[in-house]
FIKOLZA-1660 file (N, C-alpha, C; in steps of 0.1 Angstrom, whole numbers, plus 5000, padded with zeros to 4 digits):
% residues 189
   i   px   py   pz ch aa at
   1 3820 1696 0719  A  M  N
   1 3807 1692 0715  A  M CA
   1 3802 1702 0705  A  M  C
   2 3796 1697 0694  A  F  N
   2 3790 1706 0685  A  F CA
   2 3775 1709 0689  A  F  C
   3 3771 1721 0689  A  C  N
   3 3758 1725 0693  A  C CA
   3 3753 1736 0684  A  C  C
   4 3740 1739 0685  A  E  N
   4 3735 1750 0678  A  E CA
   4 3728 1759 0688  A  E  C
   5 3731 1772 0688  A  V  N
   5 3726 1781 0698  A  V CA
   5 3719 1793 0690  A  V  C
   6 3710 1799 0697  A  E  N
   6 3704 1811 0692  A  E CA
   6 3711 1823 0698  A  E  C
   7 3715 1832 0690  A  L  N
   7 3723 1844 0695  A  L CA
   7 3716 1857 0691  A  L  C
   8 3718 1867 0699  A  L  N
   8 3714 1881 0695  A  L CA
   8 3726 1890 0695  A  L  C
   9 3728 1897 0684  A  R  N
   9 3739 1906 0682  A  R CA
   9 3734 1919 0677  A  R  C
  10 3741 1930 0682  A  D  N
  10 3738 1943 0676  A  D CA
  10 3749 1945 0665  A  D  C
  11 3745 1947 0653  A  V  N
  11 3754 1948 0641  A  V CA
  11 3754 1963 0638  A  V  C
  12 3767 1969 0638  A  A  N
  12 3769 1983 0635  A  A CA
  12 3771 1985 0620  A  A  C
  13 3763 1994 0615  A  V  N
  13 3765 1998 0601  A  V CA
  13 3768 2013 0600  A  V  C
  14 3780 2016 0595  A  P  N
  14 3784 2031 0594  A  P CA
  14 3774 2038 0585  A  P  C
  15 3771 2051 0589  A  A  N
  15 3761 2059 0582  A  A CA
  15 3765 2061 0567  A  A  C
  16 3778 2061 0564  A  E  N
  16 3781 2063 0550  A  E CA
  16 3777 2052 0541  A  E  C
  17 3773 2040 0547  A  N  N
  17 3769 2029 0538  A  N CA
  17 3754 2029 0535  A  N  C
  18 3747 2039 0539  A  L  N
  18 3733 2040 0535  A  L CA
  18 3731 2043 0520  A  L  C
  19 3721 2037 0514  A  E  N
  19 3719 2039 0500  A  E CA
  19 3711 2052 0499  A  E  C
  20 3709 2057 0487  A  G  N
  20 3702 2070 0485  A  G CA
  20 3688 2070 0491  A  G  C
  21 3682 2059 0493  A  T  N
  21 3669 2058 0499  A  T CA
  21 3669 2058 0514  A  T  C
  22 3682 2059 0520  A  R  N
  22 3684 2059 0534  A  R CA
  22 3681 2046 0540  A  R  C
  23 3681 2035 0532  A  L  N
  23 3679 2021 0536  A  L CA
  23 3692 2014 0536  A  L  C
  24 3693 2005 0546  A  V  N
  24 3705 1996 0546  A  V CA
  24 3701 1983 0540  A  V  C
  25 3709 1978 0530  A  P  N
  25 3705 1965 0524  A  P CA
  25 3708 1954 0534  A  P  C
  26 3699 1944 0534  A  Q  N
  26 3700 1933 0543  A  Q CA
  26 3713 1925 0541  A  Q  C
  27 3718 1924 0528  A  R  N
  27 3730 1917 0526  A  R CA
  27 3742 1924 0533  A  R  C
  28 3741 1937 0534  A  F  N
  28 3752 1944 0541  A  F CA
  28 3752 1941 0556  A  F  C
  29 3740 1940 0562  A  I  N
  29 3739 1937 0576  A  I CA
  29 3744 1923 0579  A  I  C
  30 3741 1914 0570  A  I  N
  30 3745 1900 0571  A  I CA
  30 3761 1899 0570  A  I  C
  31 3766 1906 0560  A  T  N
  31 3780 1906 0558  A  T CA
  31 3788 1911 0570  A  T  C
  32 3783 1922 0576  A  R  N
  32 3789 1928 0588  A  R CA
  32 3788 1918 0600  A  R  C
  33 3777 1911 0601  A  L  N
  33 3775 1901 0611  A  L CA
  33 3786 1890 0610  A  L  C
  34 3787 1885 0597  A  L  N
  34 3798 1875 0595  A  L CA
  34 3812 1879 0598  A  L  C
  35 3815 1892 0594  A  E  N
  35 3828 1898 0597  A  E CA
  35 3830 1899 0612  A  E  C
  36 3820 1903 0619  A  D  N
  36 3821 1904 0634  A  D CA
  36 3824 1891 0640  A  D  C
  37 3816 1880 0636  A  L  N
  37 3819 1867 0642  A  L CA
  37 3832 1862 0638  A  L  C
  38 3837 1864 0626  A  L  N
  38 3850 1860 0622  A  L CA
  38 3861 1866 0630  A  L  C
  39 3859 1879 0633  A  N  N
  39 3869 1886 0641  A  N CA
  39 3868 1882 0656  A  N  C
  40 3857 1879 0661  A  E  N
  40 3855 1875 0675  A  E CA
  40 3860 1861 0677  A  E  C
  41 3858 1852 0667  A  K  N
  41 3863 1838 0667  A  K CA
  41 3857 1829 0677  A  K  C
  42 3856 1833 0690  A  A  N
  42 3851 1824 0700  A  A CA
  42 3847 1832 0712  A  A  C
  43 3839 1826 0721  A  S  N
  43 3836 1833 0733  A  S CA
  43 3836 1822 0744  A  S  C
  44 3839 1827 0756  A  K  N
  44 3840 1818 0768  A  K CA
  44 3827 1810 0770  A  K  C
  45 3816 1816 0768  A  D  N
  45 3803 1810 0771  A  D CA
  45 3798 1800 0760  A  D  C
  46 3801 1804 0747  A  H  N
  46 3796 1796 0736  A  H CA
  46 3806 1787 0729  A  H  C
  47 3819 1790 0730  A  G  N
  47 3829 1782 0723  A  G CA
  47 3832 1789 0710  A  G  C
  48 3837 1781 0700  A  Y  N
  48 3841 1786 0687  A  Y CA
  48 3828 1788 0678  A  Y  C
  49 3827 1799 0671  A  F  N
  49 3817 1801 0662  A  F CA
  49 3821 1795 0648  A  F  C
  50 3813 1785 0644  A  L  N
  50 3816 1778 0632  A  L CA
  50 3808 1782 0620  A  L  C
  51 3795 1784 0621  A  A  N
  51 3787 1788 0610  A  A CA
  51 3774 1794 0614  A  A  C
  52 3769 1803 0607  A  I  N
  52 3755 1808 0609  A  I CA
  52 3746 1799 0601  A  I  C
  53 3737 1792 0608  A  T  N
  53 3728 1782 0601  A  T CA
  53 3715 1788 0597  A  T  C
  54 3710 1798 0604  A  S  N
  54 3698 1805 0600  A  S CA
  54 3697 1819 0605  A  S  C
  55 3690 1827 0598  A  L  N
  55 3688 1841 0602  A  L CA
  55 3673 1842 0607  A  L  C
  56 3671 1845 0620  A  K  N
  56 3657 1846 0625  A  K CA
  56 3651 1860 0622  A  K  C
  57 3658 1870 0626  A  S  N
  57 3652 1884 0624  A  S CA
  57 3663 1895 0624  A  S  C
  58 3660 1905 0617  A  I  N
  58 3668 1918 0618  A  I CA
  58 3658 1928 0623  A  I  C
  59 3661 1934 0634  A  G  N
  59 3652 1944 0640  A  G CA
  59 3654 1958 0634  A  G  C
  60 3647 1967 0639  A  K  N
  60 3648 1981 0634  A  K CA
  60 3661 1988 0639  A  K  C
  61 3667 1994 0630  A  G  N
  61 3680 2001 0634  A  G CA
  61 3678 2013 0642  A  G  C
  62 3688 2015 0651  A  E  N
  62 3688 2027 0660  A  E CA
  62 3701 2035 0657  A  E  C
  63 3700 2048 0656  A  V  N
  63 3712 2056 0653  A  V CA
  63 3718 2060 0667  A  V  C
  64 3732 2058 0667  A  V  N
  64 3739 2063 0679  A  V CA
  64 3744 2077 0676  A  V  C
  65 3740 2086 0685  A  D  N
  65 3743 2100 0682  A  D CA
  65 3758 2103 0681  A  D  C
  66 3767 2097 0689  A  E  N
  66 3781 2100 0689  A  E CA
  66 3788 2097 0676  A  E  C
  67 3784 2086 0670  A  T  N
  67 3791 2082 0658  A  T CA
  67 3783 2083 0645  A  T  C
  68 3770 2083 0647  A  G  N
  68 3762 2083 0635  A  G CA
  68 3759 2069 0630  A  G  C
  69 3766 2059 0636  A  D  N
  69 3764 2045 0631  A  D CA
  69 3750 2040 0635  A  D  C
  70 3745 2031 0627  A  I  N
  70 3732 2025 0630  A  I CA
  70 3734 2011 0635  A  I  C
  71 3727 2008 0646  A  F  N
  71 3728 1994 0652  A  F CA
  71 3715 1987 0649  A  F  C
  72 3717 1975 0644  A  F  N
  72 3705 1966 0641  A  F CA
  72 3706 1954 0650  A  F  C
  73 3696 1951 0658  A  P  N
  73 3696 1938 0665  A  P CA
  73 3693 1927 0656  A  P  C
  74 3702 1917 0656  A  V  N
  74 3700 1905 0647  A  V CA
  74 3699 1892 0655  A  V  C
  75 3689 1884 0653  A  V  N
  75 3687 1871 0660  A  V CA
  75 3690 1861 0649  A  V  C
  76 3699 1851 0653  A  F  N
  76 3703 1841 0644  A  F CA
  76 3707 1828 0651  A  F  C
  77 3707 1817 0644  A  N  N
  77 3712 1804 0649  A  N CA
  77 3726 1802 0644  A  N  C
  78 3735 1797 0653  A  C  N
  78 3749 1796 0650  A  C CA
  78 3754 1782 0655  A  C  C
  79 3761 1775 0646  A  R  N
  79 3767 1762 0651  A  R CA
  79 3780 1766 0658  A  R  C
  80 3782 1759 0669  A  I  N
  80 3794 1762 0677  A  I CA
  80 3801 1749 0681  A  I  C
  81 3814 1750 0686  A  F  N
  81 3822 1739 0691  A  F CA
  81 3827 1743 0704  A  F  C
  82 3822 1736 0715  A  L  N
  82 3827 1739 0728  A  L CA
  82 3830 1725 0735  A  L  C
  83 3843 1722 0737  A  P  N
  83 3847 1710 0743  A  P CA
  83 3844 1710 0758  A  P  C
  84 3842 1698 0764  A  F  N
  84 3839 1697 0778  A  F CA
  84 3847 1686 0784  A  F  C
  85 3849 1686 0797  A  K  N
  85 3856 1676 0804  A  K CA
  85 3849 1662 0803  A  K  C
  86 3857 1652 0800  A  G  N
  86 3851 1639 0798  A  G CA
  86 3848 1635 0784  A  G  C
  87 3848 1645 0775  A  E  N
  87 3844 1642 0761  A  E CA
  87 3856 1635 0754  A  E  C
  88 3852 1626 0745  A  V  N
  88 3863 1619 0737  A  V CA
  88 3863 1625 0723  A  V  C
  89 3875 1630 0719  A  L  N
  89 3877 1637 0706  A  L CA
  89 3889 1631 0699  A  L  C
  90 3890 1635 0686  A  D  N
  90 3902 1631 0679  A  D CA
  90 3910 1644 0676  A  D  C
  91 3923 1642 0675  A  G  N
  91 3932 1654 0672  A  G CA
  91 3944 1649 0665  A  G  C
  92 3951 1658 0658  A  V  N
  92 3963 1655 0650  A  V CA
  92 3975 1660 0658  A  V  C
  93 3985 1652 0660  A  V  N
  93 3997 1656 0666  A  V CA
  93 4005 1666 0657  A  V  C
  94 4009 1677 0663  A  H  N
  94 4017 1687 0655  A  H CA
  94 4030 1690 0662  A  H  C
  95 4032 1687 0674  A  R  N
  95 4045 1689 0681  A  R CA
  95 4047 1678 0691  A  R  C
  96 4059 1673 0691  A  V  N
  96 4063 1662 0701  A  V CA
  96 4075 1667 0709  A  V  C
  97 4073 1666 0722  A  F  N
  97 4083 1670 0732  A  F CA
  97 4085 1659 0742  A  F  C
  98 4096 1660 0749  A  R  N
  98 4099 1649 0759  A  R CA
  98 4088 1648 0770  A  R  C
  99 4081 1659 0773  A  H  N
  99 4071 1659 0783  A  H CA
  99 4057 1656 0778  A  H  C
 100 4055 1655 0765  A  G  N
 100 4042 1652 0759  A  G CA
 100 4041 1657 0745  A  G  C
 101 4029 1658 0740  A  V  N
 101 4026 1662 0726  A  V CA
 101 4015 1673 0726  A  V  C
 102 4016 1681 0716  A  F  N
 102 4005 1691 0713  A  F CA
 102 3997 1685 0702  A  F  C
 103 3983 1686 0703  A  L  N
 103 3974 1681 0693  A  L CA
 103 3966 1693 0688  A  L  C
 104 3961 1692 0676  A  R  N
 104 3951 1702 0671  A  R CA
 104 3938 1694 0669  A  R  C
 105 3927 1700 0674  A  C  N
 105 3914 1694 0673  A  C CA
 105 3904 1704 0669  A  C  C
 106 3901 1703 0656  A  G  N
 106 3892 1713 0650  A  G CA
 106 3898 1727 0652  A  G  C
 107 3890 1737 0657  A  P  N
 107 3896 1750 0658  A  P CA
 107 3906 1751 0670  A  P  C
 108 3907 1741 0678  A  I  N
 108 3916 1742 0690  A  I CA
 108 3930 1738 0686  A  I  C
 109 3939 1748 0688  A  R  N
 109 3953 1746 0684  A  R CA
 109 3962 1741 0695  A  R  C
 110 3957 1742 0708  A  Y  N
 110 3965 1738 0719  A  Y CA
 110 3958 1728 0728  A  Y  C
 111 3959 1715 0724  A  A  N
 111 3955 1704 0733  A  A CA
 111 3967 1696 0737  A  A  C
 112 3970 1696 0750  A  F  N
 112 3983 1690 0755  A  F CA
 112 3980 1677 0760  A  F  C
 113 3988 1667 0756  A  L  N
 113 3987 1653 0760  A  L CA
 113 4000 1650 0767  A  L  C
 114 4000 1650 0781  A  S  N
 114 4012 1648 0789  A  S CA
 114 4017 1634 0787  A  S  C
 115 4031 1632 0788  A  A  N
 115 4037 1619 0788  A  A CA
 115 4032 1611 0799  A  A  C
 116 4028 1617 0810  A  R  N
 116 4023 1610 0822  A  R CA
 116 4009 1605 0820  A  R  C
 117 4002 1610 0810  A  K  N
 117 3988 1605 0807  A  K CA
 117 3988 1596 0795  A  K  C
 118 4000 1591 0791  A  M  N
 118 4001 1581 0780  A  M CA
 118 4006 1568 0786  A  M  C
 119 3997 1560 0792  A  P  N
 119 4002 1547 0798  A  P CA
 119 4009 1538 0788  A  P  C
 120 4020 1532 0792  A  N  N
 120 4028 1523 0784  A  N CA
 120 4034 1529 0772  A  N  C
 121 4036 1542 0771  A  Y  N
 121 4044 1549 0761  A  Y CA
 121 4057 1555 0766  A  Y  C
 122 4067 1553 0759  A  Q  N
 122 4080 1559 0763  A  Q CA
 122 4085 1569 0752  A  Q  C
 123 4091 1580 0756  A  Y  N
 123 4096 1589 0747  A  Y CA
 123 4109 1584 0739  A  Y  C
 124 4109 1586 0726  A  V  N
 124 4121 1582 0718  A  V CA
 124 4126 1595 0712  A  V  C
 125 4138 1598 0715  A  D  N
 125 4145 1610 0710  A  D CA
 125 4150 1608 0696  A  D  C
 126 4153 1618 0689  A  G  N
 126 4159 1616 0676  A  G CA
 126 4155 1627 0666  A  G  C
 127 4158 1625 0654  A  E  N
 127 4154 1635 0643  A  E CA
 127 4139 1637 0643  A  E  C
 128 4132 1626 0644  A  N  N
 128 4117 1627 0645  A  N CA
 128 4113 1621 0658  A  N  C
 129 4112 1629 0669  A  P  N
 129 4109 1624 0682  A  P CA
 129 4095 1618 0682  A  P  C
 130 4093 1608 0690  A  A  N
 130 4080 1601 0691  A  A CA
 130 4078 1595 0704  A  A  C
 131 4066 1590 0707  A  F  N
 131 4063 1581 0718  A  F CA
 131 4060 1568 0713  A  F  C
 132 4066 1557 0718  A  L  N
 132 4065 1544 0714  A  L CA
 132 4059 1535 0725  A  L  C
 133 4048 1528 0722  A  S  N
 133 4042 1519 0732  A  S CA
 133 4049 1506 0733  A  S  C
 134 4045 1498 0743  A  D  N
 134 4050 1485 0745  A  D CA
 134 4046 1476 0733  A  D  C
 135 4035 1479 0726  A  E  N
 135 4030 1471 0715  A  E CA
 135 4036 1477 0702  A  E  C
 136 4046 1486 0703  A  L  N
 136 4053 1492 0691  A  L CA
 136 4043 1501 0683  A  L  C
 137 4033 1507 0689  A  V  N
 137 4025 1517 0683  A  V CA
 137 4031 1531 0686  A  V  C
 138 4032 1539 0675  A  K  N
 138 4040 1551 0676  A  K CA
 138 4030 1564 0676  A  K  C
 139 4033 1573 0684  A  I  N
 139 4027 1586 0684  A  I CA
 139 4037 1596 0680  A  I  C
 140 4036 1602 0668  A  E  N
 140 4045 1612 0663  A  E CA
 140 4037 1622 0655  A  E  C
 141 4044 1632 0649  A  N  N
 141 4038 1642 0641  A  N CA
 141 4029 1637 0630  A  N  C
 142 4017 1643 0629  A  D  N
 142 4007 1640 0618  A  D CA
 142 3999 1627 0621  A  D  C
 143 4000 1621 0633  A  I  N
 143 3992 1610 0637  A  I CA
 143 3979 1615 0643  A  I  C
 144 3968 1608 0639  A  V  N
 144 3955 1611 0645  A  V CA
 144 3954 1603 0658  A  V  C
 145 3951 1610 0669  A  V  N
 145 3950 1603 0682  A  V CA
 145 3936 1606 0688  A  V  C
 146 3930 1595 0693  A  R  N
 146 3917 1597 0700  A  R CA
 146 3920 1598 0715  A  R  C
 147 3915 1609 0721  A  F  N
 147 3918 1612 0735  A  F CA
 147 3906 1616 0743  A  F  C
 148 3907 1617 0756  A  M  N
 148 3896 1622 0764  A  M CA
 148 3901 1635 0770  A  M  C
 149 3892 1644 0771  A  V  N
 149 3894 1658 0777  A  V CA
 149 3895 1657 0792  A  V  C
 150 3906 1661 0798  A  L  N
 150 3907 1662 0812  A  L CA
 150 3902 1676 0818  A  L  C
 151 3905 1686 0810  A  G  N
 151 3902 1700 0814  A  G CA
 151 3902 1709 0803  A  G  C
 152 3894 1720 0804  A  V  N
 152 3894 1730 0793  A  V CA
 152 3895 1744 0800  A  V  C
 153 3903 1752 0794  A  R  N
 153 3905 1766 0800  A  R CA
 153 3904 1776 0789  A  R  C
 154 3896 1787 0792  A  W  N
 154 3895 1798 0782  A  W CA
 154 3906 1808 0785  A  W  C
 155 3913 1812 0775  A  I  N
 155 3924 1822 0776  A  I CA
 155 3920 1834 0768  A  I  C
 156 3917 1845 0775  A  E  N
 156 3914 1858 0768  A  E CA
 156 3926 1863 0760  A  E  C
 157 3937 1864 0767  A  K  N
 157 3950 1868 0760  A  K CA
 157 3962 1865 0769  A  K  C
 158 3971 1858 0763  A  R  N
 158 3984 1854 0769  A  R CA
 158 3994 1852 0758  A  R  C
 159 4003 1862 0757  A  G  N
 159 4013 1861 0746  A  G CA
 159 4007 1862 0733  A  G  C
 160 4009 1852 0724  A  D  N
 160 4003 1851 0711  A  D CA
 160 3989 1845 0711  A  D  C
 161 3985 1839 0722  A  V  N
 161 3972 1833 0722  A  V CA
 161 3962 1843 0726  A  V  C
 162 3952 1845 0717  A  K  N
 162 3941 1854 0720  A  K CA
 162 3927 1847 0717  A  K  C
 163 3919 1848 0727  A  K  N
 163 3905 1842 0726  A  K CA
 163 3906 1827 0721  A  K  C
 164 3912 1819 0730  A  E  N
 164 3914 1805 0726  A  E CA
 164 3910 1796 0738  A  E  C
 165 3906 1784 0735  A  F  N
 165 3904 1774 0745  A  F CA
 165 3917 1765 0744  A  F  C
 166 3922 1761 0756  A  V  N
 166 3933 1751 0756  A  V CA
 166 3927 1739 0764  A  V  C
 167 3933 1727 0761  A  M  N
 167 3928 1715 0767  A  M CA
 167 3940 1707 0773  A  M  C
 168 3937 1700 0784  A  L  N
 168 3946 1689 0788  A  L CA
 168 3939 1676 0785  A  L  C
 169 3946 1667 0780  A  T  N
 169 3940 1654 0776  A  T CA
 169 3947 1642 0782  A  T  C
 170 3941 1630 0779  A  T  N
 170 3946 1618 0784  A  T CA
 170 3943 1607 0775  A  T  C
 171 3952 1596 0775  A  L  N
 171 3949 1584 0768  A  L CA
 171 3945 1573 0778  A  L  C
 172 3943 1576 0790  A  E  N
 172 3938 1567 0801  A  E CA
 172 3923 1564 0799  A  E  C
 173 3920 1552 0794  A  G  N
 173 3906 1549 0791  A  G CA
 173 3906 1539 0780  A  G  C
 174 3894 1533 0778  A  D  N
 174 3892 1524 0767  A  D CA
 174 3891 1530 0753  A  D  C
 175 3897 1524 0743  A  S  N
 175 3897 1528 0729  A  S CA
 175 3903 1541 0727  A  S  C
 176 3913 1545 0735  A  L  N
 176 3920 1558 0733  A  L CA
 176 3934 1555 0728  A  L  C
 177 3939 1564 0720  A  G  N
 177 3952 1563 0714  A  G CA
 177 3952 1566 0699  A  G  C
 178 3963 1562 0692  A  P  N
 178 3964 1565 0678  A  P CA
 178 3954 1557 0670  A  P  C
 179 3948 1564 0660  A  I  N
 179 3938 1557 0652  A  I CA
 179 3941 1558 0637  A  I  C
 180 3953 1564 0634  A  S  N
 180 3958 1563 0620  A  S CA
 180 3973 1564 0621  A  S  C
 181 3979 1559 0610  A  S  N
 181 3994 1560 0609  A  S CA
 181 3997 1572 0601  A  S  C
 182 4009 1577 0602  A  S  N
 182 4014 1589 0596  A  S CA
 182 4012 1588 0581  A  S  C
 183 4004 1597 0575  A  G  N
 183 4003 1599 0561  A  G CA
 183 3995 1588 0554  A  G  C
 184 3990 1578 0561  A  S  N
 184 3983 1567 0555  A  S CA
 184 3968 1570 0553  A  S  C
 185 3963 1577 0562  A  G  N
 185 3948 1579 0562  A  G CA
 185 3940 1567 0566  A  G  C
 186 3947 1556 0569  A  E  N
 186 3940 1544 0573  A  E CA
 186 3938 1544 0588  A  E  C
 187 3927 1538 0593  A  L  N
 187 3925 1538 0607  A  L CA
 187 3930 1525 0613  A  L  C
 188 3935 1525 0625  A  Y  N
 188 3939 1513 0632  A  Y CA
 188 3926 1507 0637  A  Y  C
 189 3924 1494 0635  A  L  N
 189 3912 1487 0641  A  L CA
 189 3916 1477 0651  A  L  C
% end
């Protein structure tokens, strides 16, 4: 789900970035805030940080004695993406395996659709593996699939995955399944 939340962050500005007047330009504080959010990418509580939509306030900076850095409290609105159980989303198939497919959905790179959660689809092995339904509808790489979220898990760090949400999905339900054919950009109606 896309939401907008109000957040408060302390933005660190190194002392060497002060201008001759000992003032910190507002643009520098905002740039640091954007860099911090880009590096953080997502949080367990808020989801993926997509965009800062408005800047509410920049508070008075406080110097930290140990480093000499100046910390400014910044209040801002941020658009986020946080999927939840039961939500219906669209994703693009990027890997097909005998036991299911991996989909990408917005910033989420790991949405797994198990073969067990694809009613009336059978795995077809070959050079371009796919799942084929009884109605001859195919789920293969680059197909857009509408699915329902069964579960969402936050992973702080595991192997190459850092600060990511992973999802388990299903096609069990009304109006779920492929909604476009490979490369056509046309929707199935």
